[in-house]
C-alpha angles and dihedrals in degrees: 000000000000090000091054092049093050089050095050099039097072090051094050130072120253095262090056089053090055090046090056092049094050 
């Protein structure tokens, strides 16, 4: 799952990144 997150994070805005970490 970490791989998927690292792949998606760069394509998402900052707020989305925080949403995924929550």
